[in-house]
C-alpha positions in Angstrom: 95.2 59.4 102.0 94.1 60.4 98.5 93.0 56.8 98.0 90.7 56.9 101.1 88.9 60.1 99.9 88.4 58.5 96.5 86.9 55.4 98.1 84.7 57.6 100.3 83.4 59.6 97.3 82.8 56.4 95.4 80.9 54.8 98.3 78.7 57.9 98.7 78.0 58.0 95.0 77.1 54.3 95.0 74.8 54.7 97.9 73.1 57.7 96.2 72.5 55.5 93.1 71.0 52.7 95.2 68.7 55.1 97.0 67.6 56.7 93.7 67.0 53.3 92.1 64.9 52.1 95.1 62.9 55.3 95.0 62.3 54.9 91.3 61.2 51.3 91.8 58.8 52.3 94.6 57.3 55.1 92.6 56.8 52.8 89.6 55.0 50.3 91.9 52.7 52.9 93.5 51.8 54.7 90.2 49.1 52.2 89.1 47.5 52.4 92.6 47.4 56.2 92.5 46.0 56.1 89.0 43.2 53.8 90.1 42.4 56.0 93.1 42.3 59.1 90.8 39.9 57.2 88.5 37.6 56.3 91.4 37.7 59.9 92.6 36.7 61.1 89.2 33.8 58.6 89.0 32.7 59.7 92.5 32.8 63.4 91.5 30.9 62.8 88.3 28.2 60.9 90.1 27.9 63.6 92.8 27.7 66.2 90.0 25.0 64.2 88.2 23.0 63.8 91.4 23.3 67.6 92.1 22.1 68.3 88.6 19.1 66.0 88.9 18.3 67.4 92.4 18.4 71.0 91.1 16.3 70.0 88.1 13.8 68.2 90.3 13.6 70.9 93.0 13.0 73.5 90.3 10.1 71.6 88.9 8.6 71.2 92.5 8.9 75.0 93.0 7.1 75.6 89.7 4.3 73.2 90.7 3.9 74.9 94.1 3.7 78.3 92.4 1.1 77.0 90.0 -1.0 75.6 92.8 -0.8 78.9 94.7 -1.9 80.8 91.6 -4.8 78.4 91.1 -6.0 78.7 94.7 
């Protein structure tokens, strides 16, 4: 009886080790893909931010030109 409970505990422990090893392998495989996606997301966010900055700068200049034209008229 004691021998059976020992074997059961050992089997459960071995199964837990296999599951944790498989999880670690899977996460190590996915890590580069996630890092690449994060890098692309950062590039996308930077380009959107640059576009917004250029748009704000451009629209501010247009508003100033319109105000100057209204003053001249």
